[in-house]
Structure formats: C-alpha cells, structure tokens
C-alpha positions in Angstrom: -14.8 -3.9 2.3 -11.6 -4.5 3.8 -9.4 -1.6 5.0 -5.9 -1.1 3.6 -4.3 -2.3 6.9 -6.4 -5.5 6.9 -5.3 -6.2 3.3 -1.6 -5.6 4.2 -2.0 -7.9 7.2 -3.5 -10.7 5.1 -0.8 -10.3 2.4 2.0 -10.6 5.0 0.3 -13.5 6.6 -0.1 -15.2 3.3 3.6 -14.5 2.1 5.0 -15.6 5.4 3.2 -18.9 5.3 4.2 -19.4 1.7 7.9 -18.8 2.6 7.8 -21.4 5.3 5.8 -24.0 3.3 8.1 -23.3 0.2 11.3 -23.9 2.3 10.1 -27.2 3.7 8.8 -28.5 0.3 11.9 -27.5 -1.6 14.1 -29.1 1.0 12.4 -32.5 0.4 13.3 -32.4 -3.4 16.6 -30.3 -3.5 19.6 -30.4 -1.3 19.5 -27.0 0.5 22.1 -25.7 2.9 21.2 -25.0 6.5 21.7 -21.3 5.9 19.1 -21.2 3.2 16.6 -23.4 5.2 17.0 -21.2 8.2 16.9 -17.8 6.3 13.6 -18.8 4.4 12.0 -20.0 7.8 13.3 -16.9 9.7 12.0 -14.6 7.0 8.6 -16.4 7.0 8.4 -16.2 10.8 9.5 -12.5 10.7 6.6 -11.9 8.3 4.0 -13.6 10.3 5.1 -11.6 13.5 4.9 -8.3 11.5 1.3 -9.4 10.4 0.6 -10.1 13.9 1.8 -6.7 15.0 -0.3 -4.9 12.4 -3.3 -6.7 13.5 -3.0 -5.9 17.2 -1.8 -2.5 16.8 -5.1 -1.7 15.0 -7.1 -3.2 17.9 -5.1 -1.0 20.5 -5.9 2.2 18.6 -9.6 1.4 18.5 -9.6 0.4 22.3 -7.8 3.6 23.5 -10.5 5.8 21.8 
C-alpha cells in the first residue's frame, strides 16, 4: 500500500502534467494570450518540481537514518 506522501507526489505529478498538456491542447483550438499559456505552463512545471522535491526529501530522510 502506498504511503500518504507517495500518493501526494503522484497526485502533484499527474496534475502538473495535465496542466501542461491542457494548455498545449487548448492553445491549438482557442486563441490564448501569452500570459495564460505561460501561466499554465509555469504552474505545471512548478507542480512537477514540487513532486520531485517531495519524492527526494523522503529518500534523504531514509538514507540519513
């Protein structure tokens, strides 16, 4: 069974990827401003980096014990 931290990491990863993909797909069909495209991509990248930090912080805690 996955721990709570692993679930949060997977959720952040999925939401980040969805935000980036949705902004790319939406921009193909709807005229979006550069600000909206950049914001959606930035939020997605931020969520991906947050998921990466959560996953590596757990590894650092285990290795220090």
